[in-house]
N, C-alpha and C positions, 0 to 999 in steps of 0.2 A: 504494500500500500504506500509506504513512504517513498519507495523508489518510483512508483507510478506518478506520485505527485511531483517528485523532483524532475521527472521527465516531461512534465506538462500534460499528463493524461488527466482524465476526469476522475475525481475521487469524491466520496461523501465526507464532508467535514464532520469531525467527531472529537473535539468541537471546532477545530480549524484545519485548514489544509496542511499546515506544518506539523500537526500532531495527529493526523488522520490514521496513522498506523497502530497506535497504542490499543485502542478499544477493539478493533478487529482481530489483532493478534491474540489478545486475551480471550475473546469469545471463541475464536477458532481453536485455540489450544485447549480450553476447557471442554468444548464440544467433542473434540477428538479424544481427549483423555477419559471423559466420563460418559461419552456416547449420549449426550443430551439430545432430545428431540428439538427440532427447529422452534416449536412453540415456546419452549422454555428459554431458548436463546432470545427470542423476540421480547419476552417479558423482562429479561435481564437488560436488554437494550433500552427498554422503556425506563427502567430504574436508572440506568446510566444517564439517560436523557434528562431525568428530573434533576440530578445533581449538576449536570452541565447547564441546564437552564437557570438554576439558582445562582450558579457562579456567574453566568452571563448577565442576569438581571441585577444582582446585588454587587457584582464586581466587574470583572472584565475577562475576556478570553483573547484579548489582543496583545500580541507581542510588542507592538508599537506603543501600547499604553502601559503595560505592566511587566514587560519582559516575557521570557519563555515560561515563567511560572504560570502565566495565564493560558499558555498553550499546552505544553507537555504536563504541567502540574495539574491542570483541570482534566486533561485527558486521562491522566493516571488516577485521579479521584473517581472519574466516571467508570473506568475499567475496574478499579478496586471494589466499588459498590456492586457492579455487575457480577464480578467473581464471587463476592461474599454472598450475594443473593443466590447464585447458581448452586453454591455448595452448602446451602442450608442456614445461612446467617439470619439472626433475628434483626428486626429493624434497627436496634441499637448497634449491633455489630456491623451492619451494612453502613450506617452513618459513620461509625468509627473508622471503617476501612477507607471510606471516601475522604474523611478528614485527614487521616495519615497520608493518603496519596498526594494531597495538595500540600500539607504541612512540610513534608520533606523535599519539596521543590521550591520552597520560599527563597527568593533572592536569585533564582536562576535567570541568567542573562539571555537575551536574544541577540546573538552575534553571528548571523549567517555569513559565511565566507562568500565574497563576491555578491552579496545580496540575494543569493540563491538558496532555496530550501533543500540543501544537500548536506553540507558540512557546517555544523555538527548535527543537523536536524535528523538525519536518517538514524544515526546511532542513538540519539536521544529518544526516538520512538521506541527502539528496542529496550533501552534501559528503563523507560517509563512503563513498558509492558511487564518487564521482570519485577519492577518495584510494586506494581499493582498486585501481582500474585502474592508477593511477600506481605503487603498490607492486608490483603484479604485473609491470609492465613493467620497473621498476628491477631487480627480482630476476632476471628473465629475461635481462637484460643483464649479469648477474654470473655468476660460477662457482658461486654458492650458498654460498660461505664467508662468514661474518660473525662479529662479535665477541660478540653477545648472542643467546642462544637464546630460543626462544618460552617455554620454561619459566621462564627468568630474567625475562622481561618480564612474565609473569603474576604472578610473585612481587613484582616491583616495583610493578605496578598495585595489588596488595592493600595494600602499605605506603603508597603514595601516597594511595590512597583513605581509609585510616584516618587519615592526616595531614590530610585535608581537613576543615575545620570543618563541623559539621553543617548550617549553612544552605546549604551547597553540595552536599548529598546528598539531593536529591528532597524537600525540605521546602517549597519555594516561598517561602522566606524570605530567600534570598540571591541575589546576582548579578543577572541580568536580571529575575528574578521580584520582586526587592525594589523595583526602580525602575519597573517596568511592571506594575501590579497586575492589570489585567483585559484580556480580549480583547474588542474591539469590532468590529463588522462595518462 
Protein backbone atom coordinates (compact mmCIF):
# COMPACT_ATOMS: atom_id res chain seq x y z
CA UNK A 1 0.00 0.00 0.00
CA UNK A 2 2.70 2.50 0.97
CA UNK A 3 4.66 1.63 -2.16
CA UNK A 4 1.55 2.11 -4.31
CA UNK A 5 1.04 5.54 -2.80
CA UNK A 6 4.70 6.45 -3.35
CA UNK A 7 4.33 5.41 -7.00
CA UNK A 8 1.37 7.73 -7.47
CA UNK A 9 -1.25 5.00 -7.63
CA UNK A 10 -4.74 5.29 -6.17
CA UNK A 11 -5.00 4.37 -2.48
CA UNK A 12 -7.61 4.63 0.23
CA UNK A 13 -6.52 7.08 2.89
CA UNK A 14 -6.41 5.59 6.36
CA UNK A 15 -6.22 8.33 7.58
CA UNK A 16 -3.86 9.90 4.99
CA UNK A 17 -2.07 8.85 1.82
CA UNK A 18 1.27 8.95 3.63
CA UNK A 19 0.03 6.55 6.30
CA UNK A 20 -2.22 4.42 4.09
CA UNK A 21 -0.23 1.22 4.67
CA UNK A 22 -0.59 0.87 8.44
CA UNK A 23 -4.23 -0.17 8.84
CA UNK A 24 -4.40 -2.49 5.80
CA UNK A 25 -1.21 -4.26 6.93
CA UNK A 26 -2.64 -4.93 10.38
CA UNK A 27 -6.04 -6.03 9.06
CA UNK A 28 -4.43 -8.29 6.45
CA UNK A 29 -2.07 -9.86 8.97
CA UNK A 30 -4.75 -10.50 11.57
CA UNK A 31 -7.16 -11.92 8.99
CA UNK A 32 -4.49 -14.26 7.65
CA UNK A 33 -3.33 -15.30 11.12
CA UNK A 34 -6.74 -15.84 12.72
CA UNK A 35 -8.80 -16.64 9.59
CA UNK A 36 -11.36 -13.94 10.39
CA UNK A 37 -14.31 -13.60 8.04
CA UNK A 38 -14.57 -10.41 5.98
CA UNK A 39 -17.57 -9.25 8.05
CA UNK A 40 -15.44 -9.17 11.19
CA UNK A 41 -12.73 -7.20 9.35
CA UNK A 42 -15.33 -4.67 8.19
CA UNK A 43 -16.48 -4.15 11.79
CA UNK A 44 -12.87 -3.63 12.88
CA UNK A 45 -12.46 -1.14 10.03
CA UNK A 46 -15.47 0.75 11.38
CA UNK A 47 -13.88 0.83 14.84
CA UNK A 48 -10.66 2.15 13.32
CA UNK A 49 -12.68 4.79 11.49
CA UNK A 50 -14.24 6.02 14.72
CA UNK A 51 -10.82 6.69 16.24
CA UNK A 52 -9.59 8.26 13.02
CA UNK A 53 -12.58 10.57 12.88
CA UNK A 54 -12.17 11.61 16.53
CA UNK A 55 -8.51 12.45 15.83
CA UNK A 56 -9.45 14.39 12.69
CA UNK A 57 -12.32 16.31 14.28
CA UNK A 58 -10.66 17.09 17.62
CA UNK A 59 -7.08 17.22 16.39
CA UNK A 60 -5.44 16.80 13.02
CA UNK A 61 -4.31 14.14 10.60
CA UNK A 62 -2.19 16.57 8.61
CA UNK A 63 1.59 16.23 8.55
CA UNK A 64 1.76 19.87 7.49
CA UNK A 65 -0.13 20.88 10.61
CA UNK A 66 1.12 18.53 13.35
CA UNK A 67 3.94 16.47 11.84
CA UNK A 68 3.93 12.76 11.15
CA UNK A 69 2.39 12.05 14.55
CA UNK A 70 -0.89 13.10 12.90
CA UNK A 71 -0.39 10.69 10.03
CA UNK A 72 1.47 7.57 11.19
CA UNK A 73 0.49 8.17 14.83
CA UNK A 74 -3.22 8.33 14.07
CA UNK A 75 -2.95 5.41 11.63
CA UNK A 76 -1.26 3.37 14.36
CA UNK A 77 -4.03 4.32 16.81
CA UNK A 78 -6.66 3.25 14.30
CA UNK A 79 -4.91 -0.06 13.60
CA UNK A 80 -4.30 -0.68 17.31
CA UNK A 81 -8.00 -0.27 18.04
CA UNK A 82 -8.98 -2.52 15.13
CA UNK A 83 -6.56 -5.26 16.20
CA UNK A 84 -7.72 -5.07 19.81
CA UNK A 85 -11.35 -5.40 18.73
CA UNK A 86 -10.59 -8.30 16.40
CA UNK A 87 -8.85 -10.23 19.14
CA UNK A 88 -11.58 -9.81 21.74
CA UNK A 89 -10.78 -6.57 23.52
CA UNK A 90 -13.27 -4.81 25.76
CA UNK A 91 -14.18 -1.21 24.92
CA UNK A 92 -11.68 -0.05 27.57
CA UNK A 93 -8.92 -2.19 26.09
CA UNK A 94 -9.71 -1.01 22.56
CA UNK A 95 -9.53 2.64 23.63
CA UNK A 96 -6.31 1.95 25.54
CA UNK A 97 -4.74 0.34 22.47
CA UNK A 98 -5.65 3.38 20.36
CA UNK A 99 -4.33 5.78 22.98
CA UNK A 100 -0.99 3.96 23.16
CA UNK A 101 -0.74 3.84 19.38
CA UNK A 102 -0.88 7.62 19.20
CA UNK A 103 0.96 8.37 22.44
CA UNK A 104 4.11 6.62 21.35
CA UNK A 105 4.27 8.63 18.14
CA UNK A 106 4.06 12.04 19.84
CA UNK A 107 6.64 14.42 18.41
CA UNK A 108 7.24 12.41 15.24
CA UNK A 109 8.40 14.80 12.54
CA UNK A 110 7.21 14.86 8.95
CA UNK A 111 10.44 15.15 6.97
CA UNK A 112 9.94 13.50 3.56
CA UNK A 113 13.09 13.36 1.46
CA UNK A 114 12.60 15.36 -1.72
CA UNK A 115 9.07 16.16 -0.60
CA UNK A 116 8.01 12.68 -1.76
CA UNK A 117 6.09 10.15 0.30
CA UNK A 118 8.87 7.55 0.12
CA UNK A 119 11.74 8.09 2.58
CA UNK A 120 11.10 7.68 5.53
CA UNK A 121 7.37 7.25 4.93
CA UNK A 122 7.28 3.69 3.59
CA UNK A 123 9.32 2.33 6.50
CA UNK A 124 7.28 4.37 8.98
CA UNK A 125 4.16 2.59 7.71
CA UNK A 126 5.78 -0.77 8.50
CA UNK A 127 6.93 0.39 11.94
CA UNK A 128 3.48 1.84 12.67
CA UNK A 129 1.83 -1.48 11.79
CA UNK A 130 4.21 -3.42 14.03
CA UNK A 131 3.68 -0.97 16.87
CA UNK A 132 -0.11 -1.28 16.44
CA UNK A 133 0.08 -5.02 17.04
CA UNK A 134 2.24 -4.40 20.11
CA UNK A 135 -0.21 -1.82 21.47
CA UNK A 136 -3.19 -4.10 20.99
CA UNK A 137 -1.42 -6.99 22.73
CA UNK A 138 -0.35 -4.77 25.62
CA UNK A 139 -3.89 -3.44 26.04
CA UNK A 140 -5.36 -6.94 25.93
CA UNK A 141 -3.06 -8.00 28.76
CA UNK A 142 -4.45 -5.17 30.89
CA UNK A 143 -7.83 -4.57 32.44
CA UNK A 144 -8.25 -1.59 30.10
CA UNK A 145 -7.79 1.01 32.83
CA UNK A 146 -5.14 3.63 32.15
CA UNK A 147 -4.16 7.18 33.07
CA UNK A 148 -4.42 9.04 29.74
CA UNK A 149 -7.55 8.94 27.59
CA UNK A 150 -7.59 8.94 23.79
CA UNK A 151 -9.19 12.39 23.87
CA UNK A 152 -6.34 13.74 26.01
CA UNK A 153 -3.69 12.24 23.76
CA UNK A 154 -5.31 13.84 20.71
CA UNK A 155 -5.25 17.19 22.48
CA UNK A 156 -1.60 16.60 23.39
CA UNK A 157 -0.79 15.72 19.78
CA UNK A 158 -2.22 19.04 18.59
CA UNK A 159 -0.19 21.04 21.09
CA UNK A 160 2.96 19.05 20.35
CA UNK A 161 2.43 19.53 16.62
CA UNK A 162 2.01 23.27 16.98
CA UNK A 163 5.21 23.37 19.03
CA UNK A 164 7.17 21.63 16.25
CA UNK A 165 9.16 24.12 14.17
CA UNK A 166 7.82 24.39 10.61
CA UNK A 167 10.80 22.58 8.99
CA UNK A 168 9.51 19.44 10.72
CA UNK A 169 5.97 19.69 9.38
CA UNK A 170 5.96 18.38 5.79
CA UNK A 171 8.13 21.12 4.30
CA UNK A 172 11.01 18.81 3.27
CA UNK A 173 13.34 21.39 4.84
CA UNK A 174 14.17 19.78 8.18
CA UNK A 175 15.22 16.49 9.70
CA UNK A 176 16.08 13.70 7.30
CA UNK A 177 14.94 15.76 4.32
CA UNK A 178 17.54 18.41 5.11
CA UNK A 179 20.48 16.04 5.05
CA UNK A 180 19.37 13.67 2.33
CA UNK A 181 18.17 15.88 -0.51
CA UNK A 182 17.11 13.48 -3.23
CA UNK A 183 16.05 9.95 -3.88
CA UNK A 184 18.33 7.95 -6.16
CA UNK A 185 17.74 4.51 -7.53
